[in-house]
N, C-alpha and C positions, 0 to 999 in steps of 0.2 A: 670528017670532022676531023678538024688539025688536032683537037689534045690527042689522038692515038698517036702522034709524032713520039706520046712517053714512050710509046713500046718497044722504042729504042734501049728501053732501061732493061731486056732482057739480055740481047746479045752483048751487051756493056758489060753487064755481071756476070755472066756465062765467061765470057771471054778474060776476065780478069781475075776469075779464079783460075783457069784454063791455065794460065799463064805461073802466075805466083803457086801455083803445083811446081812445076819445073823450074825455080826457085830455090838456093840455100833455105828462103825464109821458110820454108815449108819443114826442115828439118828444125830451125833454131823456135820456130811457132807451134807448140803441138800442145794436144793434152794425152797425157801419160795415162795409165788405166786405174781408177782407183776403187778402194772398196765401195764407195757411194756411187757411181757409174756401173751403166752396164756395158759401156766397150770396152774391147779386150785387146784391143791392139794402140801403140801412140797415132794420135788422129790430128794434125795440122788443122790449126784454127783459124783458117784466112777467107772465110765466109764471108766474115762481114766486111772486108776489106771489099770483096766485091758487091755486096749486098749496099754499101754504102756511096759505091762508084757508080752502080746505073742506076740511084736513086737523082743521084746529080746531074748525070747525064741525059737521062730521059726526062727531067724535070727543064731543063736547059735548054733542050732540045725543040719540045714542045714549045717555050716559050715563044724562040728564035722561029719557031713556025708560027709565030702571032697566035698562039690558041687561045691565053690571055696576058692579059697585063700584068708587070711586075707589080705584089703590095708590099708592102711594111710587114706584113702579117706574115708571109711566105716566104718574106727571105730571113724573117727571124726566124719562122723553124726551122731552115736548112742549117741556120747557124747555130740552132740550139743542138740538131744531130749532126752538124760538124764537131760541137764541144764533147757531146758525148762519144762517138767516132773515137776522137783522141782518146780519151779516157778509157776509154773500151778496151783499144787496142795495147794503150799502155800497161792496163790490170793483164790483160792476155798474155803479155810479155814480163812484166815486172810485178804480178797480183797484190794489185795497190788496196791497202787495209778499206774497211766499208766507211771511214768517215771520209776518205780523198774521194770516193766515189758517191757518196752522196752530194759532196761540195759540187762535184760538178755537174749533178743531176738537179742540183737548185739552181747553177750559173744558168744553166739552159732554160729551165722552167721561166725564173725572172726575164731573160731575155724576153721570151713568148710574151709573157704575162706583160710587159714595156710596153707593148706596141695595142695593147687595150683589150688582147683577148682570154675575159671573164666569163664565166657564164651567170651575167647580170640578167640573161632573160628569164632567168629559174631565180635568183637571191636581187631581193630588191636594194639591199647594203652591198654600196661598192665594195668596201674594207673586205667583209665577209666574202662576196665574192669572187674578189683576187685570191685569198686564203684556199676555198675552195680549190679552185683551180690549181694553185700550186699543188694540193695535196690530191689531186685527180695527176695532173701532169707526173711526178716522181710517183707515185702510184702505180702510175701503169708501166711505166718506166721501169722498175724492177718485178712488176707483175711479168711482164713475159723475158726477163732475164730470168726468172724462177723457172716460165715456162721452158722454159731450153733445155728439157731432161731426155728427151727422146728424139732419136733421127727423122725430121723432117715434119715436126709438130710444129714449133714456134712460128716457121716460115709459111707453111699452112693455115694455120689460124689467120694468119698478118694480112696473107694474100685473097682471104675468104674477106677478113674485116674491111680490106682497102675497095676490093670490087664492090660490095654492096656501096662503099665511102662516094665509089663511082658511079654506080648508081641511081645513089640520092640526090647524087650534082646535074645528074643529067634528066631529073625525071619529076622530081619534088622539090629541091629547094635547087635552084640553077647556080652553079657557078662554075666557071670553066678551069678559073685556076684551082681550086680543087679539084674537079677533073683531073688537070694534068699529075697534079704530087699523086692524089689515090692511083691513076694507072701506073706510073712509074714507082711507086712501090708493090702494086702486083706484080709489076712484070718482072723488078729484081729478085722478088722470093721467086717466081717460077724459073730465073736464070739461076739461081740456088740450088734448088729441089735436087737435081739431077745427077747432082757432086754429094748430098747428103742425103737423096731418099732413094736407096739402090735396092733392086728386089734382089735376094738372095745374097746378097754381099753387104760387109756393113760400108759406114759410110765413109766417101771418100774424103771429108772436109768438113770441120762444124763452126758454124756464126760464130761463135764465143762473144765474150760482152760488146764488143765493137759490133757487131749485127744485131744480138739482141736488145741491147738499150735502146739504138738508134730507132730498130723497128716499132718498139712499144713507145717512145716517145712521139713520134712522128702523126703514128694511129691517135693518141693520143688530143694532140694537137691541131689534128682534122675532126676531133672531136669538139673541139672550142671552135673551128672558124664558123661551124654551120647546124650540126645538130642540140648543140647545147640551145640555140634561141629557136625552136622552135620544138622542147619537151624531151628532148633526147630521145629519142627512140631510136637511133640509126646505132647510138651508142650501145646498143643490146648486143653489136655483133659482137664486142668484146667483156660479156659478163662470163666467159668461161674463162677467160686470163683470170678477170677478178675472184672468182670462183674458188679455182687452184691457190689462187696467191693467198685468201684467207683460210681454205682448210690447213696448207702447209704452214702457216702463221703460227696457227690455234693450236695444230699440234704439236710442232716446236717450242711454245711457248710452255704449256702442259709435258712436254717432257724434259723443260730446265735445258733444250739446246737454242745456241744462238739461230736466228732467224733464218741468216745471210749465209748460214753452213750450208753448202750442198748435202745431198739423202736422196732415199729413194720412197718418199711421202707423198710425192706429187699425186694428182690426179688420174693422171698416165699409168703410173707404177700401180697404185691401185686396184687399175682394171686390170691389168695383166695378173695380179695378183688373185683377182674374181673371177678367171679361166680364160679372158680374153688372149689371143696372141697380141703381138707388139702391133702388127700393120692393123689388124681390127679392131684393137685399143684407139689407134688412130681415124681411121676412118670413122667409128661410131664418135671423135670428137668434133672431127669437119662437118661431119652431120648435123649435128646437134650446132655449131657455131652458123652453120649458112640457115640451118631453121630458124634459130632466131635471128637472124638479117632478112630471111623471107618475109616473117612474119611482121617484124618490127618496118620494114617497108609498106608492107599492107597496110597497117593502121597510118602509119602518115596519108597514102595515095585516097582513102577511103575518110579521112579527117572526121570521125565521130568519137567524140570524149569518151563516152560512155563504154563504146566496144574498146577503144585502145586500153582503155583503164584496166577492165575484165580482161581483157587477150593478157597484159603485161601482166598483170597480177596472178593470174593463174598460170604463166609462167612460172615466173619467180617464185611460185609455190610446187611446180617440178621442179625445179633447181634446187628446192632444201627439198625434197624426196632425193634427189640425185646424190648430194653433197651426205646425203644422211645416209644413204648406201655406202657410199666410200666410206663415209668415216669408219665404218663398223668393220672393214676389210682389214685384217690384221695384217701389219707388216713381218712377215714373215719369208725368209730365203725361197722357200719353193714358192713352184706353182701350181693352182690350183686345176683340174681340168679343163680343157678348151669349154666355153660353152657360148652360145648366141649373146648377141647383141641386146635382145629384147627383154631376157634372161637375167640379163644382168643389170638393165635399168632399171625393170620392177621386183629386182629381188627381195624386197619386204613389202609386198604390196599392202600390207597391214599400215605401217608407216604413211605408205601412200596416200589411202584412203583419209589416214588422220592429218594429212595437211593440209588437203581437199576440204576434209568438213571444218577445220579451223578455217580457211580462206572464209566460207558460208558464213561461219559461226561470227568470223570478228565483223566481216561488213554489215552483215545483220544487224549486230550489236551496234556499232556507229551508225549506219542507218536510223536503226529505233531512236536511240539518244539525240540525233539529229532532227527528228520529225517530233519528237517527244518535246525538246525545247523551243523550237520553230513555229509547233504546232503546224506547220504546212513544209511547201517547197522550200520558200523562200525568197529571198531577190535573187538575181542571176547571179550577184558577186559572190553571196551567201553558197549557191551551188556551185560556184567555181574552188572558192575555200574547201569547199566539205570535199570536192574530188584532191585536190590535193592533199587534204588532210588525211585521206582516206588511203592514196599509195602510201606514202609517209608511214601512216600507225600499220599499214599490214609488212609492210618490211620491218618495222623494228618489232614487232611483235614478232614475227619467226626468228628473227635475230637474237630474241632473249629466249623463245621456249627454248630452243636446241641449248643453251647451257642451263639450263634451269632443268633437264630432263624432262620435258613433257612428251619427245618422242622418244623416250627409252623405256617406257614404266610397264609393266606388266599390270594392268590394270584394275583385275578381275580379283587384285591383292591388295587394291590401293589402299594407305591411311593418312594417318592426320598427316604425314610429311608431305605427302604427295598434295594432301591440300593446300599447307602449308606454301609449297610451288609454287601450283598455279597463281594461288593471288599473287607472288612474289614476281610471277610474271609479268604477270599482267598490268599490275600497278608501276612497277617499274620500266617496260614498255610506255606504258601510258604517261607518266615523266617524260619519258628520255622523247618520244615524239612532239608532247607540247614544247618542248625546248627546242627540239630543231624548228618548228615552226615558227616558232615564239623569235627565233632569231632569222628567219629565212621570210617571212609573209608578213602583210601589212593585214590586219584582223577588219578592218572593218566594222560592220556591221555583227559579223560571225559572233554568236554567243559562246564564249570561252567555256561557259559549265558545261559544254556539251561534251565536253573529256572524263569529268567526274561521275554523270551519268553513264557514260559508255564502259567505265569502269566498272562500274556494278553491275553493269549487264552482262558483262563479257566475261567477267566473273564468273559471275552464274552460271551459262553457257556453255562453258570450258569446262569451267568444273562440271557440271552433267554430262556431257560429251564425254569424258574420262570414268565418271562414277558410275553412267548407267553399268557398265558390264558387273560391277561390282553388286549393285542390284539386283541387276536380271538376272546373275546365277543363285544369289539366293533367295529370291519369290519363286524363280522355277523351281529351285530344290525344296521348298516349304510346301509349295501347292503337289508336288510329284513321289509318289509311291509313300504315302505318310503311313499306310498302315504295315509296309515293310521294314520301317527304319527303327532303329532298336532305340530307346528313349532311356537317355542319358544322366544323373542325379549329379551333382559334382559336390564335394564337400571340400569348404573352402572357396572364399571366391578372393586372396590376395591373387600375391603374385602368378604364381605357380595354376591357379585355378585359371586366372582370365588369359595365360597361356595358353593350357590345354583348351579353353573353349576355342578359341581361333585354330586351335590345330583342327579341334573334331568338325568344326564348321566346314572346313575345308576337305571333310572326309565323305566321300558317299557314302548314303545309308545312316546314318548319324543323325541324333535329334537330342537336344538341352533340354531339358526338362524345367532345370532350376539350377541354384544354387541353395547350398548348408552353410550359414558362419555362424558365430558366435560375437559378431560384431555389434552391438546394438544400433549403431550409426548407418547401419548397411540394413536394416529390418524392412522387410514389405520394399524394398527399393526396387529398382534396376540396375544392371551392369552389363552394358554394351546391349540392350534389349531383353536380359536375360534376368529373370526374378528370381530376389533373394529370400527365398519362402520360410526361415526362418533358421533357430540356430538348433543345435544336437541333441538339447533336453525333446524339442518335437520331433525327432525323428521320425517316431511311428506314424505321428498322425500325418507329415509330409510324406512319406512313402505310402499308406492309404489314398491321397488323394491325388497325388501325383504318377502313380503306378509305373516306376522306371522298370528298364530290362537290368538294369545294371547301375553298381554306384560306384563311384571313382573317387577314392580318400586323393587329396592330393596335402593335407597337412601331416605325414607322418611323426612328425616330431611336437603335433598338438597334448595338454595332458592327457594319461590315457585313461581316466574316466567319460573324457567324452568320444576318446576313439570306438572305446566298448559298451557306451549305448545305441554307437552308431554300427559296429559290428554284430550286437545281439539285435536288433532291432531289425537289419538284414537278413538273419539267419532265421527270426521269428516268421518274416513275408514271403521269406525264398526267393529273395532276392540275391543275386551275385552281388560280391564287394571288394574292390581290390583297389589297392593302395598303388600309386603314381610317384615313386622317388626318382625326381633328376639330379642326378649328381655329373659333374663336368672334370671330379677333377678324378678318373679311373682310369686305372693302366693299363693301355690298348692290348696290351697281352693279357690281360685277365677276360677285356668285353671280348674279343678274337679268340680265346680258349688258345695261345699260344703258350710254350714253353721257353724260358731264354736257354742261351743258347751258351 
């Protein structure tokens, strides 16, 4: 196979780095230790020069060996890589600002898109396809720039992604030029790694922006050459950089820090904070990336739309769980005790179950809405739009459920605010998904009222999945140990009484038999499921009928006459009566029995 000539990138990259380490440039171009970095000594940032040289040498050696014809698209990709290499090298030397770096990334993206590389295979609107391709190229360039935060990480993930692009170019979507460039990228990364990932020793060299930006841009452009045109399954190998960038961006925006500012809040750092060693964190991320590539390649070979959809969306649900685990890790300077890989990934099994249940509920809701509206399976084109819509809807739903707090709640104590969050998350995600599909797909005969029906069904299903625990706990507590529970009558149905009701309901062994309140508007009505049995003037009748074990008065400042009625009636009925006074302005020294010093 002539494309294997691109392996020349390996010795080329290694030789260039080895030679540069023995020049004065190694001292001039170095990364000094910083508080937001883990390296402890000044390290040369020469790896990017070797990586770029290796990619160029490997690709052109393959072309010279007649492995593939030279095309405008691939020359444009190499031209874009050259732009970013020069900009990255200048940034490593002189620290360019974010505006200049973004301008260079935009120029490289425009050069590639100008040759016709867009995602028109997925989006029918050519202008929008170009805009999305631009965002994809610039976004992945910055994703790998941010990913270069731990020895060996960016090069390892880039090499794995390039290998799967190469396998795809041989087995599924044959493309000799893509094969040659993919092999060159993987080989260049392999030539860099021995200098960066050294067991028991610190890195001898970093890749710098001149390497990370080149790798991110080259892989993003490879995604445009073939994989986007066949539904983008191979691009799944790049999901980890996307996840890391999303996590870092959200965290830094919430903290009020610039996104481009360095820090120890990346996925790799959080795995270390979670108890993994740096080496195990790297291996775990590499295994996840390889698994994503292998499964996406399997879907492409199988060529079954339903299996692909279910597999990809289940994978997305697992990644959401992984991101949820990482986002819960406190960014402290200390490190937890070392733990196993599996323990880290499923550290919160409850959230994993919630995300998988949501996958099933969202799918079932949209399928039910579709069949109710279409009254059957519909036409082939309607089913095609249904599959695309379901994929978009699931992705947007998960993206909305996280910020709306649907994976942070303690649902046995769920209340009105939680219900409002569920409704808002479903409605917002429904609208966003519809707008995305409106901009990218031709509806044809697909009924758009499906989305209205789906919003109603999904709200009910997701709400039931969250509130069932509260109802179950309450139902079990009301059925078990009925004879052993203390029957309590609350005097006062105001704010204090309702607050006490909620507290006692969460206390084992308590049963609230009713309220006593003089407000005529509440007479014979129910508050939070508990009846208002009458006023203080009827206290004797209420005690004889309700047979409470204790009476709690939550209105100690009420008129004395009414309180005397309650106290006297309780005394005659031999029912203990206690006053509940809630004060928030007490001196802590008085409460704790401390004396002033």
